C-alpha positions as CSV (number, residue, x, y, z in Angstrom):
1,X,-29.8,-6.7,-2.2
2,X,-26.7,-8.0,-0.2
3,X,-24.9,-6.1,2.3
4,X,-20.8,-5.7,2.0
5,X,-19.3,-4.2,5.3
6,X,-15.5,-3.5,4.9
7,X,-13.3,-2.5,8.0
8,X,-9.8,-1.4,8.2
9,X,-7.5,0.0,10.3
10,X,-7.5,3.7,9.6
11,X,-8.3,5.9,6.2
12,X,-5.3,8.3,5.5
13,X,-3.5,7.8,2.3
14,X,-1.6,4.5,2.0
15,X,-1.5,1.6,-0.4
16,X,-4.3,-0.6,1.6
17,X,-6.6,2.0,2.5
18,X,-6.6,3.7,-1.7
19,X,-7.4,0.0,-2.2
20,X,-10.2,-0.5,0.1
21,X,-11.3,2.5,-1.0
22,X,-11.4,2.1,-5.0
23,X,-13.2,-1.6,-4.5
24,X,-15.7,0.1,-2.5
25,X,-16.7,2.4,-4.9
26,X,-16.4,0.9,-8.0
27,X,-18.4,-2.7,-6.6
28,X,-21.6,-2.4,-8.6
29,X,-24.2,-0.8,-6.5
30,X,-26.9,-2.8,-8.6
31,X,-25.6,-6.1,-6.7
32,X,-23.9,-4.6,-3.4
33,X,-24.9,-2.3,-0.8
34,X,-21.5,-1.2,0.6
35,X,-20.3,0.5,4.5
36,X,-16.9,1.2,5.6
37,X,-15.8,1.0,9.3
38,X,-12.6,2.3,10.3
39,X,-11.0,1.6,13.7
40,X,-9.4,4.8,13.8
41,X,-10.8,8.2,14.1
42,X,-11.4,10.7,10.8
43,X,-8.0,11.8,9.5
44,X,-8.1,15.8,10.3
45,X,-6.7,16.6,6.5
46,X,-8.8,15.5,4.1
47,X,-6.0,16.2,1.6
48,X,-4.3,13.1,3.4
49,X,-7.2,11.2,3.5
50,X,-9.4,8.4,1.5
51,X,-12.7,9.6,2.8
52,X,-13.8,12.0,0.6
53,X,-13.9,9.5,-2.0
54,X,-15.9,7.5,-0.3
55,X,-18.6,10.1,0.8
56,X,-18.8,11.6,-2.9
57,X,-19.5,8.0,-4.1
58,X,-22.4,8.0,-1.1
59,X,-20.6,5.3,0.8
60,X,-21.5,5.6,4.6
61,X,-18.3,5.5,6.8
62,X,-18.3,5.2,10.3
63,X,-15.0,5.7,13.0
64,X,-14.3,4.2,15.8
65,X,-12.4,6.6,17.1
66,X,-9.8,3.8,18.6
67,X,-6.8,5.4,19.9
68,X,-4.3,2.0,20.8
69,X,-4.5,-1.0,22.7
70,X,-6.5,0.1,25.9
71,X,-9.2,1.0,23.4
72,X,-9.9,-2.5,22.1
73,X,-12.8,-3.5,23.7
74,X,-14.5,-0.1,23.8
75,X,-13.7,-0.6,19.7
76,X,-14.7,-4.1,19.7
77,X,-18.1,-3.2,21.6
78,X,-18.5,0.0,19.3
79,X,-18.1,-2.3,16.0
80,X,-20.4,-5.1,17.3
81,X,-23.2,-2.4,17.8
82,X,-23.1,-1.0,14.7
83,X,-22.8,-4.4,12.7
84,X,-25.7,-5.4,14.6
85,X,-27.4,-2.4,13.3
86,X,-26.9,-3.3,10.0
87,X,-26.5,-6.6,9.6
88,X,-24.3,-7.2,6.6
89,X,-24.1,-10.4,4.4
90,X,-20.0,-10.3,4.2
91,X,-17.3,-8.9,6.1
92,X,-14.0,-8.1,4.9
93,X,-11.2,-6.2,6.5
94,X,-7.9,-4.9,5.7
95,X,-4.7,-4.8,7.7
96,X,-3.7,-6.9,10.9
97,X,-5.6,-4.6,13.6
98,X,-8.9,-4.2,11.9
99,X,-8.5,-8.1,10.8
100,X,-8.4,-9.3,14.2
101,X,-10.7,-7.1,16.0
102,X,-13.0,-7.0,13.1
103,X,-13.4,-10.8,12.9
104,X,-14.0,-11.4,16.3
105,X,-17.1,-8.7,16.2
106,X,-18.3,-10.1,13.0
107,X,-18.4,-13.7,14.4
108,X,-19.6,-12.8,17.7
109,X,-22.7,-11.2,16.0
110,X,-23.5,-13.7,13.3
111,X,-22.2,-12.4,10.2
112,X,-22.4,-15.0,7.6
113,X,-19.1,-14.8,5.9
114,X,-16.2,-13.0,7.1
115,X,-13.3,-12.6,4.8
116,X,-9.8,-11.2,5.6
117,X,-7.5,-9.4,3.2
118,X,-3.9,-10.2,4.2
119,X,-1.6,-7.1,2.3
120,X,1.7,-7.9,3.2
121,X,4.1,-10.9,4.1
122,X,4.3,-9.9,7.9
123,X,8.1,-10.7,9.1
124,X,8.3,-7.6,11.6
125,X,5.6,-8.6,14.2
126,X,5.3,-12.4,14.4
127,X,2.8,-12.2,16.9
128,X,0.2,-11.1,14.3
129,X,0.9,-14.4,12.2
130,X,0.1,-16.0,15.9
131,X,-3.2,-14.3,16.5
132,X,-4.1,-14.7,12.9
133,X,-3.9,-18.7,13.2
134,X,-5.3,-19.2,16.6
135,X,-8.8,-17.4,15.5
136,X,-8.4,-18.6,11.6
137,X,-11.8,-20.7,12.3
138,X,-13.6,-17.5,12.5
139,X,-12.4,-16.8,8.7
140,X,-13.9,-18.4,5.8
141,X,-11.5,-17.0,3.2
142,X,-8.1,-15.1,3.1
143,X,-8.3,-12.8,0.2
144,X,-4.2,-12.7,-0.2
145,X,-3.0,-9.8,-2.8
146,X,0.3,-12.0,-4.1
147,X,0.8,-15.6,-4.7
148,X,3.8,-14.9,-2.8
149,X,2.1,-13.5,0.0
150,X,0.0,-16.6,0.3
151,X,2.4,-19.0,0.1
152,X,4.3,-17.0,3.2
153,X,0.8,-17.3,4.7
154,X,0.7,-20.6,4.5
155,X,4.1,-22.0,5.1
156,X,4.8,-19.2,7.7
157,X,1.9,-18.2,9.2
158,X,0.1,-21.9,9.4
159,X,-2.9,-20.7,7.4
160,X,-5.0,-23.0,5.8
161,X,-4.3,-23.5,2.2
162,X,-8.0,-24.0,1.6
163,X,-9.2,-21.1,2.4
164,X,-6.5,-18.8,0.8
165,X,-7.5,-17.0,-2.5
166,X,-4.9,-14.3,-4.2
167,X,-6.7,-11.4,-5.8
168,X,-3.6,-8.5,-6.6
169,X,-3.7,-4.9,-6.6
170,X,-5.0,-2.7,-9.5
171,X,-4.1,0.4,-10.7
172,X,-5.8,3.2,-12.7
173,X,-3.5,3.7,-15.9
174,X,-4.9,6.8,-17.5
175,X,-4.9,8.6,-14.4
176,X,-0.5,8.1,-14.2
177,X,-0.2,8.1,-18.2
178,X,-1.9,11.3,-18.5
179,X,-0.3,13.2,-15.8
180,X,1.6,16.5,-16.2
181,X,5.1,16.6,-14.8
182,X,5.5,18.0,-11.4
183,X,7.8,21.5,-11.6
184,X,10.6,20.5,-9.1
185,X,12.8,23.4,-9.6
186,X,11.0,25.0,-6.4
187,X,12.7,22.1,-4.3
188,X,16.2,22.9,-6.1
189,X,16.1,20.3,-8.7
190,X,18.2,20.5,-11.8
191,X,16.3,20.9,-15.0
192,X,19.1,19.2,-16.7
193,X,19.3,15.8,-14.6
194,X,17.6,12.2,-14.7
195,X,15.0,11.8,-11.7
196,X,15.5,8.6,-9.8
197,X,12.2,8.3,-7.2
198,X,11.2,6.5,-4.2
199,X,7.5,6.9,-3.1
200,X,6.4,5.0,0.4
201,X,6.6,5.0,4.2
202,X,9.8,6.3,5.8
203,X,10.2,3.1,7.5
204,X,12.5,0.1,8.6
205,X,10.1,-2.5,6.1
206,X,11.3,0.1,3.1
207,X,14.8,0.2,3.4
208,X,15.3,3.8,2.5
209,X,18.1,4.2,4.9
210,X,20.5,1.7,2.6
211,X,19.0,3.5,-0.4
212,X,20.3,6.9,1.0
213,X,24.1,5.2,1.9
214,X,24.4,4.0,-1.5
215,X,23.4,7.2,-3.2
216,X,26.6,8.6,-2.0
217,X,28.7,6.4,-4.5
218,X,25.9,6.1,-7.2
219,X,25.6,9.9,-7.5
220,X,29.1,10.9,-7.1
221,X,30.1,8.0,-9.4
222,X,27.6,8.1,-12.1
223,X,28.8,9.3,-16.1
224,X,25.0,10.4,-15.7
225,X,24.0,13.1,-13.9
226,X,21.2,12.0,-11.7
227,X,18.7,13.2,-8.9
228,X,17.3,11.2,-6.2
229,X,13.6,12.3,-5.1
230,X,12.6,10.5,-1.6
231,X,8.7,10.9,-1.4
232,X,6.9,10.2,1.8
233,X,6.7,10.2,5.5
234,X,6.5,8.1,8.7
235,X,8.1,6.5,11.6
236,X,11.4,7.1,10.4
237,X,11.8,10.2,8.9
238,X,13.5,12.1,12.1
239,X,16.3,9.5,11.4
240,X,16.5,9.6,7.5
241,X,17.0,13.3,7.9
242,X,19.8,13.0,10.4
243,X,21.5,10.4,7.9
244,X,21.3,13.1,5.1
245,X,22.8,15.9,7.0
246,X,26.1,13.6,8.2
247,X,29.6,15.1,6.8
248,X,29.8,12.4,4.4
249,X,26.3,13.3,2.1
250,X,28.1,16.8,1.8
251,X,29.0,16.2,-1.7
252,X,25.7,14.9,-3.0
253,X,23.4,16.5,-0.6
254,X,22.1,19.0,-3.3
255,X,21.4,15.6,-5.8
256,X,19.2,14.1,-2.4
257,X,15.7,15.7,-2.2
258,X,13.7,14.9,0.6
259,X,10.3,15.9,-0.2
260,X,8.3,14.6,2.5
261,X,4.5,13.7,2.0
262,X,3.0,14.8,-1.3
263,X,-0.3,14.8,-2.9
264,X,0.8,15.2,-6.5
265,X,2.5,11.7,-6.9
266,X,1.3,11.3,-10.6
267,X,3.0,14.0,-11.8
268,X,6.4,13.3,-9.6
269,X,6.5,10.0,-11.6
270,X,5.6,11.6,-14.8
271,X,8.4,13.9,-13.8
272,X,10.9,10.8,-13.0
273,X,12.9,8.4,-15.3
274,X,13.4,5.7,-13.0
275,X,11.8,4.0,-9.9
276,X,13.3,2.5,-7.1
277,X,12.0,-0.4,-4.5
278,X,14.8,-0.9,-2.0
279,X,12.4,-2.6,0.6
280,X,13.0,-5.9,3.2
281,X,9.2,-7.3,2.4
282,X,6.4,-6.2,0.9
283,X,3.2,-7.7,-0.5
284,X,2.0,-6.2,-3.7
285,X,3.3,-2.9,-3.8
286,X,0.7,-0.6,-5.1
287,X,3.3,2.0,-5.7
288,X,5.0,-0.3,-8.0
289,X,2.1,-0.6,-10.4
290,X,1.9,3.2,-9.9
291,X,5.0,3.5,-11.4
292,X,4.5,0.6,-14.0
293,X,1.2,2.8,-15.1
294,X,3.6,5.9,-15.5
295,X,5.5,4.4,-17.7
296,X,8.9,3.9,-15.7
297,X,11.7,1.3,-15.9
298,X,12.1,-0.1,-11.9
299,X,15.0,-1.4,-9.6
300,X,13.4,-2.9,-7.0
301,X,14.6,-5.8,-4.4
302,X,12.9,-9.5,-4.9
303,X,10.0,-8.9,-2.3
304,X,7.0,-10.3,-2.4
305,X,4.5,-9.1,-5.2
306,X,7.2,-7.6,-7.4
307,X,8.3,-10.3,-9.7
308,X,4.3,-10.9,-10.2
309,X,3.4,-7.7,-11.4
310,X,6.7,-7.3,-13.6
311,X,6.2,-10.7,-14.9
312,X,8.8,-11.4,-17.7
313,X,10.3,-8.6,-17.5
314,X,11.1,-8.8,-13.5
315,X,14.7,-10.8,-14.5
316,X,15.8,-7.1,-15.9
317,X,14.5,-5.2,-13.3
318,X,14.5,-7.0,-9.4
319,X,17.8,-7.9,-8.0
320,X,19.5,-8.4,-4.5
321,X,20.4,-5.0,-3.0
322,X,24.3,-6.0,-3.6
323,X,23.7,-5.9,-7.2
324,X,22.1,-2.6,-7.3
325,X,25.1,-0.1,-8.0
326,X,24.7,-1.9,-12.0
327,X,21.2,-2.1,-12.7
328,X,20.7,1.7,-11.8
329,X,22.8,2.5,-14.6
330,X,21.6,-0.3,-16.9
331,X,17.8,-0.3,-16.4
332,X,17.1,3.1,-17.8
333,X,19.0,2.0,-20.9
334,X,16.7,-0.6,-21.9
335,X,14.8,0.7,-24.9
336,X,11.3,0.8,-24.2
337,X,11.0,-0.8,-20.7
338,X,8.3,1.7,-19.1
339,X,6.7,1.3,-21.9
340,X,6.4,-2.3,-21.7
341,X,5.7,-2.0,-17.8
342,X,2.7,0.4,-18.5
343,X,1.4,-2.4,-21.3
344,X,1.5,-4.7,-18.6
345,X,-0.3,-3.2,-15.7
346,X,-3.1,-2.0,-18.2
347,X,-3.7,-5.7,-19.5
348,X,-3.6,-7.5,-16.0
349,X,-4.2,-5.0,-13.2
350,X,-6.9,-2.9,-14.7
351,X,-9.3,-1.9,-11.9
352,X,-12.3,-3.4,-14.1
353,X,-10.6,-6.8,-14.2
354,X,-9.7,-6.7,-10.1
355,X,-13.5,-5.3,-9.3
356,X,-14.9,-8.1,-11.1
357,X,-12.7,-10.8,-9.6
358,X,-14.1,-10.1,-6.5
359,X,-17.6,-9.6,-7.2
360,X,-17.2,-12.8,-8.5
361,X,-15.6,-13.8,-5.4
362,X,-18.5,-12.6,-2.9
363,X,-21.5,-14.0,-5.6
364,X,-20.0,-17.3,-5.2
365,X,-19.4,-17.1,-1.7
366,X,-23.0,-15.5,-1.1
367,X,-24.7,-17.8,-3.1
368,X,-24.2,-20.9,-0.8
369,X,-27.0,-19.0,1.3
370,X,-29.6,-19.1,-1.3
371,X,-32.6,-21.0,-1.4
372,X,-32.2,-23.7,-4.3
C-alpha cells in the first residue's frame, strides 16, 4: 500500500490546517497509508487544535517542536530521521515553511515524489517566492488551491507551469446547513438587528482595520439596523481593539462586536445574514466556502479564489473596497442569493469530489513507479 506523508507548519485550527486534516482523514484507507508531520509542537488546547481529528481517525502525528529560524537545522534533522524510518512513497506539504524544509528533507532521504501545496498568492514576503523558485527542481508537482494562485505562482513566482496543478478547497455543507443559530445576547448583540460577520485572522492581509473604519459610516447611516461581528484573533488583535476604542467609534461601538477566537463558527454563521471578506490577498478562502454552505450572501474584495468559488454569482458579490458601501445594502436584498451560494458549494466543492481529485493525482503519480 502506498505511504503518503503530509507535512504542515502547525496544527492549530486554520484554513490550511483543517484542509490538510480533512484530506488526510478522508483518503481511502484501503488505498493509502497516511502519516502527518507538524513542524511546531502540539497545540496546548485541543479545542483550538486539529490534532484530535487526526488521532480519532487513527493517523499517526509527529511534532518536530521547532520554535523559529534558529531551530531550522534541528527540525530538518528530525524530519529526515522520521522520513528515513517510514520511507513514504509520496510527500505533500502545506504552507511555506513546511514546503521549504519538507522538500529539502524529503529529497535528501530519497523520497520519490515530492509535492508542495500553494495555499495563497504570497504578496507579503517575496523572499518566500525566491526560495520556492530556487528549490523548484526538488518538487514534482505544486498543488495550487485556485487558478488565480496558479497564475500568480507562474507569472510572479516564476514556477514552471508544467508543474502546477489546481485542486480547490472543499466544505462539508451539511455541517453548516444544519447548524443551530448561536445565541449572541451574551455578547450584547440585539435580537432585532441584521448581522454581518467576518471570520478569520486579525492580520494585515485580511483588511479588518478598513472594515472597521467603513463601519462608522455604514452602521450609522444604514436605513436597516445592522450589527457587525468580527470573529478571530491574530497578531493585530490588540491594534484592532485600540482602533475600536477610539472616540470616533463612540456612536457605533455598541453595534460592533469583537468576539475573538470562537469554536462555534457554524452556529455564528447560522445566526448571521451576510458574510464580509475585506482581504488584500488570498488563495481560496475556506471561510467563504463555509459562508456559502451556511447559505449566506457575501460581500468580498476581488481577491484570489473568491470569484472561482462564486462562479456566475461573483459579479453581484465581489467589488473593490471603495464600492462596498452600496454592496453592503444591496447584496442581502437579492432574493435567493444565499441559497444559490449553498447550492454551488454542494455541486462543486464537496469533500467527496475534492478527495477523489487528490486520489486521482496521487494514483497517476505513483503509477509511474509500477512495473510494466
